[in-house]
N, C-alpha and C positions, 0 to 999 in steps of 0.2 A: 656542486655540478646535481640536480636530484634529476633521475633517469626512472622508468617504472620500473626496474628490480633494486636501484640501490642509491645511496648519494654517498657522492665521490669528492673527493677533494684531488684536485690537479697540483702537483707538484711542478716547480719551476725546472724546466729543463736543463740550465743553466745559471751561473752567476751573473747578473749585470745589472743593467734598470729597464724596468718598466717604460717605453718610450708610446703604446697606445693601446689602446681597449677597442675590438673590434665590434663586443656583446656587452649589452647594458643587462642590468639585472633585471630577470623578471623575462630576459628575451629567449623564446624556444631555439634551441641550436642543433642541427645536426651532426650525426657521427662526422669526425674529421675535419670541420669547419674551423677556419680561423680565428679563437678567440683573443688572443694580444699577440704584440711583437715587442720582444729583449732584444738589448743592444747588450751583448757580452761586454763583460770587462775586459777592458784590451784591445777591444777589436771593433769597438763602433765607437759614438759619443752622439748627443741628442744635438746638436748642432746641424743637422744636415749634411755632415763630412762623411765620407765613406770609410769605412774601417775596413774594408778588404783591399788584397794587396794586388788580385790579378783583374782588377776592374770589373769582374764579371756579377758581381755583385750591386746590387742596388743602395741608394742611401735609404736608412730606416727615416721613417716619416714624422716629425713631431708630434708630442703628444697633441691629443685634439682640445680646441680652445672654442670659445664662443664662435672666433671668427673662422674656424677651421671643422665645422662639423663634415661627418659624412656625405651629408648631401651638397656640400659647397664644393665649387672649382678645383679647392688647395687637394682637396683629395683624390680628384681625377687626374690632377696633374701630379702629382706626388708618385715617383717612382716606387715601388713594392722590393723588399728582397727576394732572392731567386728562389728558383725548385729548391736548389740544393740545401739554401739556410733557412726556411721555412716552413719546414717540415711541421703538419701541426703536432701537440703533444696532447693525449688525455689519458685522465686515469678513469672514467666514466668506466662501467660494464658494458660488453660487448651488446650491440641490435639483437635483441630476439624478435621482433617482429619484420616480416617483408618491407613494408614501409621505411621503417629504419635503416633495414640493410640497402636499401637503393638511396637513401638521403646520402645515407654516409659515403658511398663510394661515388654519389656524384660528386657531394663539397669535398673530398679527397681529391678526385681530378681537379675539380677548379682550383683547390688549396695547390695543390704541388707547384700549380703556375703562378700562385701568388695571384694579384690583380691585373696589371697589366705588363707584360714580358714588354721588352725594347724591339720595337722594330728591326725584321732583318734576322732575329735571333732563332736560332732551333731550337724546340722545345719536344721534351719525349713524351710520350704518350703512353702512359703505363699502367699494368694492371691492378688495378684497386684491393686493398683488404675485401672481404666481405665478411666482417666478422672474428671472433675467435674461433680456433680450429680450421677456417676456408684457408686453403693452401696451395687453392690450383680451380681453374677454369676453363670452358672451352670457348672458343672463338665460334658464336652462333651467323652472325651477318655483319657486314660493315657497310653502313650507311651512307660510306663516301667512298672515292675511288681517287689514287692519285693525281692530282692536278686541282682537287675540288678546294672552290674556297668555302671557309667556314668562319661563323662566328663564335664566339665564346656562348654554351651552354647549347651549342648543337649535339644532338646525337650520332656519334660516328662510329660505333659500337657496338653490337649487342653480345653480352658475356653471359654464360651459362656457369654457375657451381653448384655443389651439393646443396646450400642454404637460398639461392635467390636468383632469379635471372636479372639481369644491370643493364640499364642502358648507359653507358659512358659518355660524357657531355664533353666537348673542346674545352680544354684548357683556356685558350684564349682564340683570338679573333687572328685567323692569318690563311695560310694554303698546306694543303697534306702534302708533304714531298716522299715520303715513304711510307710503305702498310710491310709490315714484317713478319706478321705471323698471320697465315692465312685462315680462312672460313674453314672450324671444324678442328682444327689446332687445339691441342692444350697447352697451356700458358701457366706459367706461375705468378704468386702473387709478386709483385714489382719488375716484373717484366719488362722491357721494354717492346713495345707491340707496335710502333709508330711513330714517325716523329711529322712536325711542320714548323712552315716557317711563320712564325710571328710578323702580322702586318695591321696595322693602325686602321685599315680600311679594306674590308674582305667581306665584299658583295655582291652579289652577283646582278648583273644590269636587270634593271627592271623594265619590264614588255612596254611597249608605246602606248600611250594613254589612249590611243582610237582604238585598240586591240585587244578584244573579250579575252578573259581566261578561254581556255580549252576546256569542253564539259568533261566530267570527271575527274580533271585534273587538280591534284592539290596545289596552290599556289606556294613556289618555294622562296618569295619574297621575306626578306627579312628585315627591310626597310623598317623601320619604325621598334625597333625593339631597343632595349636598354632602357638608362632614365630617361624618363620624360617624353621617349617616344609614341607615337602613335598605336592602337589597339592593333595585334598581326591578323594576316586574313586567315581564317577559318575557315578551310572551304570540305566539302563533303566527301569521303571516300571514294566516291565512284565507282571505280573497277578496283578500287583497294591500292590503288599507286603508292600514297603516303602513309603506309601502314607500319608498326615498330612489329618484329617478328614474334615480340612477347605477345602484343596487343593481336596477331594474326592468329597464333597458336589458341589463348585463350578464347577469338569468337569460334574458333572451328569448334572446342569443347562444348564452348556452351548456346553453341547453335545459331549467334547473332549474325545477322547481314551486315558486312562491312558496309555495303552501297549506302544503307542507311542511318548511318552517323556520321556525325561531322564532329572531328578532330578538336580537339581543346589545347594541343600542345603548339609549339611554334611553328608555324607555317602551316598550320590546319593538319598538322600529323597527329594520327589516332592512336592513342596508347590503349596500355591495360586497363587503365582507371575510365579511361570512357568505352571501353567495350563492357566492363563489369557494372558500370552506370547502365546501360542501355539493356542488360540482361536480368538486373535487378537484382543483383548479388551485391553491388557494391556500394559506399557512397556518390551520389552524382558527381558525376565531372564538370568541371568548371561550363558552364554554359557559353557557349560560341555564338554572337549575334552574327546573321548573316550580310554581307557586303552588298551595298547598293551595286548595281551593275556596270553602273557609269564610271563609279571611283574605285572600285575595289578594297573598298576600308569596309571595316566592321565599326561600328558604333561604340564609342567606349561603355562598358558596363558601371554602371551607380551600383554602388555596395549597398544590400541592404542597412536598412536603421536598425543598429542592436536595440534592443527593447532597457528600457529603465532595470538597473540592477543587475544586467545582463554581465557574466564574468568569464572570462576567456579560459576555458579547461586545458591545464597545458601539461606536459613532459608524463609523470608518473601516471597522475590522475586521467588523464586523454587515454593515455596506452588502458586505463583498467576498464574505461568505460567502453572500450574500444573491443578488450576481452569481452565484457556482460553482455553486449550485443550479438557476438558472436554466439555466445552460450545458447542464445535465442533458437538456433538453428537446430538446436537438440530437441529431440522428443524425449522429455523425461518420466519418469514415474518415482514414488517414493513408498518406501517400509518405513513403517515404524514399531519401535518393539521397547517396552520397560523393564528394566530385571534390577533385581535385588540385587546390593554390591556388598554385602556382609563378607563375604567370604574374601572377595577383593580389596576394603576394607582392613580385616584382618591379616593377609598376607602382605600388604606394604606395611604396616604398622612392626612386622615380622622383619622385613629388609632393611626396614629403617635403624630397628632396635639390634639389628646383625652389623650396624656400619656403612649399609649400603644408602645411598640416596637416589631413592626409585620414587617416580608420581606417581599416579594414579594412570597420568597420561601415555607413562611409559608401557606401562602393564598392556593397557586399554589398545595401544596404537601397535603394540606386538601381537596380541593377540588380534587384531586386527588384518595384520599381516600373514603369520599363520595362517588364518582361517582362507585367507584368499590364495595362497602360496599351496597349503595340502589340501583343502576343501573344496576350493569352488574357485578356482582359475579364471573362471568366465567373469567375475567381477571387476578381472583388470584389462578385460579385452576391449578393446575401441572401434572406432567406426571410421572408417577412409573411402574414399571414391578414388579408384583408378580406371583412368580409361573412362570415365563417365559409368562406373559398375561399382555398384556397392562391395565392400569386402570387412572382413572380420579379420582384425591385426592382434596377433599375440605376441607381446614383446618374447615371451620365454619367461619372465620374470615379474614380480610385483614391485613396479617401483613406485615405492609412499611418499606421496609428497603431503608437507606437516603446514598447515595454514599458521604463518606465527602473524601476530599483530605488530606494527612497527612503529615506532612516536620516533617522525623524523626531525631533522632539528630546529625547521621554521613551525614544531609545534603541533602541523598537521598527523595524520595518521595513515599509513597503506598497510597493505597486505602483501606478506612475501611468501611462496610457497618453495623452498628447500624438498628436496628429493634424494631419499633414500634408497639405493638402487638393490635391486635385489633383496628387499628388507626381507620377507619370510625364511628363506636361507641363512639367516646370520645369527648367530648365537645370541644369549640377550645382551651379555655384556658390550659385542659389538653393534649390537644394535644401540643403546643406552648411550655408547658414545660417537655413534654416528650423530644420533640424535640430538645431544647436548653440543656439539661440534657446530652443526647446523643452524640452532638455536641461535647458538649464541654470535657466528658469523653473520645471522639475519638481523641481529639486535646493533651489531657494531659495523654494520654496512661496509663488509667484506664477503660476502657472497662473490662468487665467479658465475661465468653464465653456465659452467657446466654444473653448477650446484642446481641448478634451476630447469634444467634438462631432462625430458623422458620419465616425466610423472604419469601415470595410467590410473592410480586409485589415491583419491586425497583424503584425509582424516583431519577436519576442522572441531575444533572447541569452544563453541560460544559457552556452554555450559560455565567456562570460566569466569565471565561476567553475569552470570546468575539465570542465562537462558534456561527455558527447561526443554524445548524441542526447538530445530529448526531445519528448513528444506533448503540448502544452500544450492549455488547455480554450479551446474556442472560445465566443465570446461570442454571445449575442444580438443580432443585426443585422450580423452580421459574416456575410463567406463565408467567408475562409480567414486562417488565423494561422501562420504560417511562424516557423522555430525553426533558429537555427542553434549547432552544437556548437563544441566547441573546435578550434581549428587547431593540429596534430600529426602525429608519422609514426603509420603505421599500427599497432596494438598489437601489440607484440613488438618492433616497431623502436626503441623508444623511445632507447636508451639507442647504436644503433648506425647508427640512420638517418644521421644526417650521412658517420658513415666511410663508408656503402656508396654513397654518394649516391640515396638514397630521396627522392621528394618527400613534402611533406605533405599532407596532405587534411582535411578537414572535412565533417562529415556533416549535411546539410540535411533538414529533415521538414515537409510540408505537410499541416496538419491540416484537411479542408473539409466543409463542408454539403453532404452526401451525398444530400439531397431535391434540390439544384441542381445540384451539381458531381459530375463520374463521376471515376473511379480514372484514366482515362487523360488528362483533361484534367490533374489535377494531376500526373502524373507528366511531362505535355509540358511544364507549368509548372514545373516544376525541369530542364528538360531544356534551357529556355531562359535560365533564370537561369544554370545552367553557363554553356551557351554564351557570354553577355554576360560571365562570369568570366573566360573562356579567351581573352576579347579577338575572339569572330566579333562579323560584323555592325558594326564600325566602333564598337563599345562603347568602346574606351579612347582612338580617336579622337575621340570627342564628347567625353569628360569633359578630353581637355589639351587639346581647342581649345578648350572652355567656359572653361578655365581659361587659356588662352592660352599655354599649352606645349608646346614642340614635342614630339611623340611620341617616344621616343628605342628607338632598337632595342632587343629582349631579350638578356640572355646566352641562353647553352647552358643545357640541363638538368641539374640538379646532378648531381655527377660524385664520384667517391671521391675526397679528396684522398690526394696520393701521400704514402707512408709514408717516415717521415724514414729514412734510412739509419742502418745502426748501425757503430761506427765497426769497421774494418777493414783488415788491411795492406794495403798498395797489392798489387791483381792486375797479373800478368805483363800485359805488351801483346798484346792479343787477335792472334790468327793472323788473316791477311787470309781474308777471307769468299769463297765461292766465288760467280763470276759468276750473275746469274740465268737459270732455265731460259726463254729466249727462246721454245722452241717451245710452254712453259705458257703466258707471256704471252701470246702470239699465239690459244692456245685459251681463253684467259679475254676476250679481247674479241671472239672470235667468237663464244662464249655469250653476251656481252650482246647482240650483236647480234641472234641468234637468238630470244633471248627478247623484244627489242624486235619483230621482225617477229612473231611469233606474235599480240603485244597490238596489235599495228598493223593486220595483213593475215590473221591467221587467219581473219576471216570470207570469203576468196576460198576457202578449202579446205573449210569447212563443209558437212557433209549436212544442207542444209537444205529440199531439195527432195522433197516428200513423193510424187513420184513417178518418182523415182529419177534424177534429170538427174545427172550427174557433174561438180562444181564445178570449176573453171578452174582456181584453187590458186596459190601463188606458188613461186620459187625460192629465195624468201628465206627459206623455211619448211624448207627441205632442209639437215641439216649436213654433208654430203657434199661442196659447193663450198666450203663454208664452212673445209675441213678438220678437222673436227671429229669424228677416229674414235672407236669407245666406248671404249677405253683411254686418252684424253684425258680424254673426258668425264667419265670414271671419276675421274678426278685432281681435278675442281672441285667443290668443297663446293657444292651449291647454295644457303646461306643467305650468300653473297656476291654472289650475283647478285639476292638481294633479291625473290625468288619465293616464294608462299606454298604454292606445291602439295606435295603429299607428295615425299618423296624428300631423300636425305642427298647425292646427287651430280647433277648434271648428265643422266646416264646413266640413274639411278632416275625423277628429275621428269620427264623429257622426254616419254613415255607420257601422264603426266597434265596435263603442257601441252598437249597436242596433242587430248585427247579435253574440254580443257578450253573450246580455243578453235575448235576445228574438228570439233566436234559435233554433235548437234542442236539445241547452241544457240550464237550465235556472240554477240561485240561487238565495237562499233567506240563506243572510250572515248577514246583518244588526240591526238582532236583538240579537246577541252576544254580551253580555255585556265585552266582550275583547277587549281592544281598538287594541293592539298586534294580536291578530288573524284575528281582521277586518283588519287590514292593510294587514297582510300577505297576508290573502284570495281576498283583491280587488288586488294586484299586481299580483299572481299566476292566475287569473281568466282573466285578463284585459290583461295581457302581453302574455297571451298564452302558457305557458311556459309546460302547460300539454296537447297542444292540436296540437302537431305537428303530421305533415301527416303520417299515417303508411305506411311503406314502404312495396316492391313488396310483400316480401316473409312472412312479418306478417299477410297481406290480404289474401294470399293464405292459410296461415295457419288456418287462421278466418274463410275462406271459407268452408275448410274440414273439420273444427271443427263442423261449420254448419249445412254441411248437415250429420255427423253422428245423431247430436240429431234430423235432421227431420227424416231420417230413420228408426231408431228407434220406434219414434211415428208411423209412417206409420204401419211399421209391426207390431207391433199390434194394430193398428186400426184393421187391415185387420185380423191378425190371432186372437184376441181376440175379435171381435166383440160385443159392447154392456157392456163386462166387463170394472169396474172402474178402471181408472189409474190416473185421474187427469192428463189429457196432460199438458207440457209445451208449447203449439205452440200457439203463439202469446206472449208469454217470452221467446223464442228461447234463446235470450242474456244472459239469468240468466248464462248459462253454461259457454260461454265463457270470461263471468264477472269473474266468481268464478277461470276460471284457470287464468286469469291475477292475482285476489289476492293472489290467492297461490302461485305464481312462484314470487310476490314480494315480500311477508312474507320471501318468501323464501332464497330472497339477501338480508334481514335484519337479517338473522340468525336463524329464528325459526327454532324448530323441530318436530313442530305440527300445523297442522290449525284444530279448534273446530268448525264444523257447528252445526247450529240448525235452523232448518226450520217445516213448514206446511206438506201440502200434494200436493200442486200444482209444478209439475215438480219432484217431490221426484224422481223417480223412474231414470229418466233422470240423475238426479243429483249423484245417488249411482253407475248406471251404466259408465258414464264419467269423474266424480270428484272422483269419490274415487276408482273407477276401478273394479268395482263388477261385474263377469261374467255373460255376457245374459243369461244362461242354465239356472242359478238358480233364476233368474228374471221371465223366462218362465216356468219352472218347479211349480212356485204356481199358475200361472194363467192356467197350464192345471191340477192343483190337482193333484201333483206327489203322486204316491201310496207310494213311501218313502219317512221319512222327512229327511232322511241323507243330501239333497242336500240343506236345508234350516238351520236345526238345526247344522251343522257345519260350519255355517256362523257367526262371531263374534257381540254380539249381536242380532242375528238372533233368529225367536220364531216358534210357531207354531200355533199362531194363523191366522186368515182366514183375513187378514188386513193387505196385502203385504207392503203397502205405510206408515206402523207404523214402520218399523224393523228402527234401528240402523244398523252402518256398521264400520269398519275401515279399512283403507287402504292406499296405499302405491303413492303418486302420485310420478310418472315420469316427473323429470322436463328436459327442452330442453339439459341440463348441462352433462345427463344420473347420474346425483345423483338423491334422493330421498327425500320425505320430506310426514309424518304421517297427515292423514285426516281422522277425525273422525268424524261420524255424528252423532248426539243425537239422541234415540228413543223418538218418539214423536205420541200423538193422533193426528188423522187428522185435524180438525181445531183447535187447540187450543194454544194459546200462551205459555203455563207453559215451552214450553223448553227454551224460552226465559232464566232465573233465573239460568235454570240446565246448559244450555252452559257455561252461565258465570262463574258458581263456577266451572266447570270442565275445564275452560280456566283458573281460577286462581289456583289450584291446579295443571295445569301443568308447570306453571310460578316460582311455589315455589320450592326449594330444599330444605330437612330439615336432608343435613348428618350432620350438626355440632349444637352446641347448641342453634344455633339460625336461623330460618329460611331465607331464603336468596330468593328475588323474582324479576326474570328476565321479566320485560315487552313483551321481544322479544321473548321470548322463544316459544310462542304458542298466537298466534293471534286468536280472537275471529269474527264470523261472525256470523248476524243472520238474518233468510231471515222470512219476515213477509207480511201476508196478508194484500192489502188494506182496508179491513173491517174490520178486526179482529186488526190491528194497535190501531185504537180510539175507538175500542169497547170492547176489553177485559184490565180490571184494571189492570192487571200484569203486561202489559207493560208498563205503568205510574210506576208502585212499581220498577221496574226494572230501569228503566233509572233513578229513583234517586238515585240509587245507584254507578254509574258510576263516580261519582268523590268524592265518600267517600274512606278512606283511608283503612277501614277494608274492602271494594270490589273495589274497582279501577282494572280494568287488564290494563290498559295503553290504553283505547281507542277500544271501538268496532264498528265492521262496520256496519253496520243496510243496508239493501235493502230491500225498498218494492217491492213487485210484483203487481203492480196495472194494474188488469186487468177492473178496472172501472165497473165495479158491483159485490155487495157480493151475492152470493147465485143467488138472483133474484129480489134482491133491486138497484136501481141507489142510485147514490151517495148521489141527493139532501134526499132520504127518509132517508139517514144513517147516516148522519151525520152532526155538526152543522158549520163545518169548510170549507175553501174551496178544501183545499187537504189533503188527507189521512196522510200526514206526519203533519201535523201542530202541533199536541202534545208535538211533539220535540221542537221546538223552547223555550217552557219554559224551557228546561234545559241545553238551550245555545248550542244546535248542529245545526252545520252548512246543509243546505240542497240541495243538487242537484240531482235537476229534469232532467230526460233524456228520449226520443221519441225511446224505443226499436227497432224501423226501421231504426235506423241512428247507425249501426256500429262502426263506428269512434267515434262516440258521447261518445258511450256507456264506450270504453275503457277509451277516458279521464276522464269519470266522476267517473271510478276505480282508474286511477293515480291519481288525485287529493285528492280524497279521503285518500287514503292510505298515500301520502303524509302528509296532515292535521292529521293523527291518530299520524305517526310517528315524528312530528315537536313538538306536544300538548299534545299528550297522550290523547285526547280527543273523544268520542265520533265523529261519522259523520253520514251521513246518503243519501245513494243513493235513491230516486225514480222513478221506473223503470214504466214508461207507458206504458203497450199495450194493450192487449186486450185477450179475453177468445175464441178459436175457435171454442168450442163445448162448451157444456153446464157447470153448476156447476161440473158433471162429467157424465162420455159417456152414461149414459141412460135417462140424462134429455135433453128434447128440449127446447134451450131457444127462438124461435123464437115465444113461446107462453107471455113472460114476457118482450123482449126485442127485438120487431120484427124489427125496425127501425136499431138498431146497426145492429143485426144479417143478413139485407139484405146486407150491407155494408160487414159487415165480410166474406161473404160466396163469394164475387167477389173479395177480397184484396188479391194479392198474400203475400205467405209468405217472413218474411226476409230472408230465405235464396235463393230464386229466384231474390229476388230484388236485393241482394248483388252481387249474381252471375251476372246478367244483368248489373249493375254497371263494374264490373273487364273485363266484356267482350268489354264491351263499352271501356274502357280507354286500352282495349291492355294487361290488367295484364295476364288476363288464355285467353285461346281458349275457342269458345264454346264445342269444343270435347273435352277437359280438364275439364270444366266443370262436361258435360255430365258423363265422365270415372269415376268422384268423387261419384256419386249417384249408 
């Protein structure tokens, strides 16, 4: 027997003689249907004599002949084996769809009573099985009562199990004599729930011919049922009289009016299929023709003719077609990623050499499972409607489905998808064993129903037959399906790839449920799979260690093989070569030192102070003491120095190198211990990848934002003169930089941004980055007589220090969507908020719906804003930085922003710290540092973009040192000129960043002077 899951061979239940076959080859049969009859050896014969000793068992019928067909009177007259002796035996897989379970339950009940029980015999009505693992059910409603006459096939009871709701039919025609299980009672499989007495003719009397059926009532006439009878009466439900409880529940859920439905079942009963058809959610129910009023009979429907060449789809193929139709209800999108597989090939070959049979798909599937389990568990979430409301379902584990192509015995092919439960938490050997076992069971048709249940993420490998990329269908109940393409050289390099040393590639796709999963999450998922297959984060160390194999070193990248030399006459002895130019060699060495000096100490010569203070510089940045003349520098190709700035020679590249490392933005990265991080940062910085010029619309938006920041500060200074507000002026770019970080976080799938900051500019951040209404801020300045505007704010309070309050707001993104921004409460000058914000972030990143906690480091992004004096001065900063790479505390990288106003309360930096920069503490924790001049708007945006990209690439902390000034004193009640007279003489005449930027845009023609003025 072939099912939609397996091909099954049904064994003989006993030794004996096959006397009758009830199902012909090619027939579709339901679970539990009677297939054939056997007379056991020694207990019966084929001559029609009973082999029973108690007289209860009926005589087995003879085998069918040309004169004894299933339609012939002989079959109707032949008695059948009793329910006790004719229990059906099936070796096929348990049903997995509701339709199969319902059909199985119905035929089981009918088969239990065989064909026709002797008149007057008592028949037990028992709870049927509903598939493997179903052990009990609940009586929903009885459709009959004691004394009712029923005909074989009439529904007698509705039963609900954890798999399906079933309508149990009468096993024979007769009269109900006992109901043993009341409605609401839980019953077990095989339990007797009712009894009936068999009767040859058990019909309700038909109404008089001259009596019309009552309006709205469903005809209960069963005349005409059975072989050769007339079509049944199909009446509208009217007030919903003859409706199955299941159909009634479905109608309530879908909002379908039962009075408008014509039932298609016996006696016009409305079934679940009728309701679904009316709702447009299922296959159309059989159309019932309205009966003429004078006869009450429906005209028999003529079957639609089949077109030429039409072939009925049956069995597993029909189930597959049904599943494909269901998949159309899922709104999906697909991400593509092409990755090189050089390391994957080498590692697989190393495992093979060590005696382990590991395939590419083993490693790829394990990487998929680990990435979904440890990095993006959202990819295994699936959608479900519960009580007509959409729900996100997290199973608490990645149950990985493996799409296996199977050839059936008849030569046709089908697809099996067995499941590895909790695949990402298994060791690699456990994973491979489970994988191999399931594939073997699929190919030998020995899979069980449990092997096929619970998948929420599937891997399919069409690349095995040469497909380069695929967008497979996503089945109901799953979150993602990943498809891997063929491994090979890029298009056009197939014949010459090896010769030129090209790397092989593979394309992966991630097709996901767009109701739950966003494109950024899918892209990040494929990125993490690629990272694992490239050996990052100890993936191969884990695999090899699990197998007890030492991880060997990798060979170098593929190179073009040496060309075989053609036969040639011996060449004359080469002439002696000239000695190398020692001066040029020294110049190359000096050039290397010059490049290293810019990368390491360029920040010392950077123009970072908006007040114009000249930087100290470093002699190592000057080429002249190194003996590098313009003539020599013009002879040194820049590419041999492995620099990424523009210019073919060192002479051409040096100005770009100086601008990169000594301009309004500077970097400290050479202290980082990770070689890969250093290389990534060098290329990102020197190539200018994150310093693309801002577009005109971006510049206008930034000017508008700076105008809003400036306007709020000026208003509060005038309206609340002398009150403390810890103005942001001089560090105005804090707000636009936070805007950029919040928007970048949203593009990566973040649901929340968690902020921790001290007092400087806090009110402006509350108003503009969290959207707190101005009036609630002004109410605190004005000493509002009512506390309502304050106490109704989330995290608001009744204290007299307004800049301590936390808040939570909804930040509106340019796309029209929004993201939560949460600012933690914090005392004014303290860095204690640092670990609080980190803990809040980790909590927001962690889901605990299943037995295990799952963490998605992109779900929430932490941003900590520090003071320049507090960062090196308060020990809690160092203590918290120490947690950033620890498994128990990491949040996937924090973005730190130092608001450096170059003075701590009244103390100059030289008297406050022992280091050059306020940020130097972070060097001890391998944190890259980006210094930026707060008056350079474009540089500030570039710093944010580079910092965020580093965080996403490496999951590591990164720090931006925003160097500005403080236009007023520590607070608005202080006079700073007493302690920093020279600095404040400069500040008094220094234009704000808004004024400077507006002038720049007017000069460039981006905005007019009138437009700039109107913004204010």
